[in-house]
N, C-alpha and C positions, 0 to 999 in steps of 0.2 A: 329865676328863669335861666335857662341855658345861655351862656354868653355867646355861643356860636350861632344862635338862632335869633332872628329879628322878625317876629310875627307881624309887626306893624309896618314892615318895609317891603311887603310883597309887591308894591308898585315900582320898586327900584329895578332898573335895567340890569340884567346880569353882567358881570365883568369885573373890572378892577374896582377896588373899594373907593377910589377917588372919582369914579364916574357915577352916573345915575340920574336919570329923569324918568318920568312916568312911563310905564309899560302898560299896554292895553290889558294884559293879563289874560287869563283863560275864562271865556264866557260860559262854556258848557262843561261844567265839572263832571257831571255824571257820565256822559259819553266818553270823555277823556279818561276817566277812571276805568271804565270797562275796557277801553282799548289798551291802556297801559298794562292792566292785569293780563290781558291776552298776549301782549308782546312779551311780558315777563315770563309767562308760561311757555311761550315759544322758545325763549332764550334758555330757560332751565331744561326744557326737552332737548334742545340742540346740544347743550353742554353735556347732558347725560349720554346722548348718542356718541359724541366725540370721546368721552371718557371710556365708554365700553369699547369703542374701536381702538383707541390708542393703547389701552391696557391689554388688548387681545393680540397685539402685534407680536410675531415671533422674535423679532430682533429689536428690543426696546431702544429707543433713541432718547437722548436727554431733551432736545428742543421741544418736541410735542408735549412732553410732561411739564416743562417749564411754562409753556404758553397756557396750558390748562390751569396750572397753579396760579399764574398771573391773573387770569380772569377771575378766579374765585377770590383771591386776596385783594385784587383791585376793587371789587365790590365792597369788601370789608373796610378798606381804607376810606372809601366814601361814606359808608354807613357810620363809621367812627367820627368823621368830620361832621356829619349831620347831628350826631349825638354830642358833639363838643368835646370829644375825648380822643383826639388823634394820637395814634401810637406809631412807633417805627415798625416797619415790616420788611422782610425780604420780598422784593417785588416779583421775582421769578423763582419761587420755591418749587422743588420737586417733591410732590406729595403722593401718598399712596392713593389707590383707587377709592378706598373706603373714606379717606380724609376728604377727597374731592367731592364724592357723592354727598357725604354728610354736610360739608361746608356749603355746597350749592343749595341743599335743602334748607339749611339755616338761613341762607341769604334770601331764599324764596319767602320765608316767613317774615323777614325784615321788610322786603318789598311790599308784602301784603299788609303790613302794619302802616307803612309810610304812605302808600298810594291813596287810601281813602281819607287821610287826616292831615297830611303835611305838605301837599303839593305846592302851595303858595308861600310856605315858609322860606325866608331868605337865610342862607347859611354863609357865614363869614369863615374863611379858612385861609391857611397859609400853604402855598405850594412848596414843593421840595426845593425850589429856587429861592425861597424866602419871601417871594412876592405875596402880598395879601390881595385876596379877591373875595367876591361873593357871588352866589348863584341861588336861584330858587331850586327847591327839591325836585320839581318837575323837570328842570333842565339837567340836573344831576342824573335823574333816572334815564332821560334820553341819552345822556353821555354814556352811561353804563351799557345801555342796549346797543348803541353803535360801536362801543368798544368791543363788545362781544362779537358783533358781526365781523369787525376788522380782524380779530385774532382767529376766529374760526375760519375766515378766508385765508389767513396765513397757513393754518393747518391744511386746508384743502389744497393750496398751492404746493405745499411741502410734499404731500403724498402724490399729487398729480405729476410732479417732476419725476417721481420715482416709478410712475406707471402703476400705482396702487389704487384700486377702486376704493373710494372713501364714502362715508355716509352723506346722503343728500339731506341737509338740514335747512333748506329753503323754507320760507314762511308758508308757501302754498303746500309744500310737502307735509309740513306740520299739520296744517288744516285737514289735509286728506287723511293723515294718520289718525287724527283724533275724531274724525267724522263730522267736522263742521262744514 
């Protein structure tokens, strides 16, 4: 069994490995699964909108490219932690448009495999600071989703300061775009 995963510890409270009492857990798995899949689809859609926008800019800047690379690689880092095979990465790489699109599509497939089967698994990991922690996969997925919102917000602020109209990647706009 993967040493980074403790399937019998789903009741542990997420946090430092020296903590942990019973957590109520998630009572309604199926509705949560559906909502997480929808939120992941929104995130992938929003990332694709930003990739198309950033790579179409006439005067390419490094920081927007770094933020997009960071989003994609950041997801990969967490997926590797879940798989128990954490590797070293450049956390703000400048990648080509094709590398980003392919990477986010691969990440989508990983999300789709994890969500229906691994939400309550507890993952033990070491942060870059060396501290050991643990978290449920569902909490890691929430972290990745909010991480994406944060950095897409940084992209929006970057272009707003320049007076450039940027893509509206709000969740409601996603729903309108896909007809839900």
